[in-house]
Each structure stands twice: as structure tokens, then as C-alpha cells.
C-alpha positions as CSV (number, residue, x, y, z in Angstrom):
1,X,20.2,33.6,40.5
2,X,16.9,31.8,40.4
3,X,15.4,35.1,38.9
4,X,17.9,35.4,36.1
5,X,17.4,31.3,35.5
6,X,13.9,31.3,35.2
7,X,14.6,34.3,32.8
8,X,16.2,32.4,30.6
9,X,14.2,29.2,30.7
10,X,11.2,31.7,29.6
11,X,13.2,33.1,26.9
12,X,14.1,29.9,26.0
13,X,10.9,28.4,25.5
14,X,9.6,31.5,23.4
15,X,12.8,31.1,21.1
16,X,11.6,27.5,20.9
17,X,8.1,28.1,20.3
18,X,8.6,30.7,17.6
19,X,11.1,28.6,15.7
20,X,8.4,25.7,16.1
21,X,5.3,27.8,14.5
22,X,6.8,27.9,11.1
23,X,7.5,24.1,11.5
24,X,4.0,23.5,12.5
25,X,2.0,25.3,9.9
26,X,4.4,23.7,6.9
27,X,3.9,20.2,8.9
28,X,0.0,21.0,8.8
29,X,-0.3,22.1,5.2
30,X,1.8,18.9,3.9
31,X,-1.0,16.9,6.2
32,X,-4.1,19.1,4.0
33,X,-2.2,18.5,1.1
34,X,-1.6,14.6,1.4
35,X,-5.8,14.6,1.7
36,X,-6.1,17.0,-1.3
37,X,-4.0,14.8,-3.3
38,X,-6.1,11.9,-2.4
39,X,-9.2,13.9,-4.0
40,X,-10.6,14.9,0.2
41,X,-10.6,18.9,0.0
42,X,-12.8,18.8,3.3
43,X,-11.7,17.1,6.4
44,X,-14.9,17.6,8.1
45,X,-17.5,17.2,5.3
46,X,-15.5,14.0,3.5
47,X,-14.5,12.1,7.1
48,X,-15.6,8.7,5.3
49,X,-13.5,9.1,2.6
50,X,-10.6,9.9,5.0
51,X,-11.5,6.7,6.6
52,X,-11.8,4.7,3.8
53,X,-8.6,6.0,2.2
54,X,-6.4,5.0,5.3
55,X,-8.4,1.7,6.1
56,X,-7.9,0.2,2.6
57,X,-4.1,1.7,1.4
58,X,-1.6,0.3,3.5
59,X,1.1,2.7,2.2
60,X,-1.1,6.0,2.4
61,X,-1.6,5.0,5.7
62,X,2.0,5.0,6.7
63,X,2.6,8.2,4.8
64,X,-0.3,9.9,6.5
65,X,0.5,8.4,10.1
66,X,4.1,9.8,9.7
67,X,2.9,13.2,8.6
68,X,0.3,13.0,11.5
69,X,3.2,12.1,14.1
70,X,5.4,15.2,12.7
71,X,1.9,17.7,12.9
72,X,1.3,16.6,16.4
73,X,5.2,16.8,17.8
74,X,5.0,20.6,16.5
75,X,1.4,20.8,18.4
76,X,2.9,19.6,21.7
77,X,5.9,21.9,21.8
78,X,3.4,24.8,21.2
79,X,0.6,24.2,22.7
80,X,0.7,24.9,26.3
81,X,0.5,21.4,29.0
82,X,-1.9,21.7,31.5
83,X,0.6,20.2,34.2
């Protein structure tokens, strides 16, 4: 019984990750598109521009926070959790 239950748990976890991967990719893409729409093509080379965009624009900051929150939620599901 314990073996069967653990197999079901593993299968459910793998299915959950497989279902979440496309969502993670979409959320990553949406976050990058948001930045590109504001003239930021490379977040690493334009880190200051990212900071100024979010610092000076409350509406854009709120939108970015929501996009980032969704992305990080998916990332938490996909990545392993050290426990």
C-alpha cells in the first residue's frame, strides 16, 4: 500500500511539472516582453534602466510585480525544493 501510494505521488508530481513547464515558459516570455515594450532588450546590460523603470512608474511596477509573481510561482513548482 505504501509503495502504491508513493508511486501515485511521484506520477502526480511529474504530471504537475509537465503541465507547469509551458506555463513557466509563457510567464517568462511575458515578463521579458513587458521589459522589451519599455525599451529594455537585455536585462543584464540594462539593469539600471530596469531599476529606473520600476522606480519611477507605479503602474508599470505593479504590472511587473504581478508578472514576476506569476513567473516565480511557476518556477517554485518546477524546481526541486531542498527540504
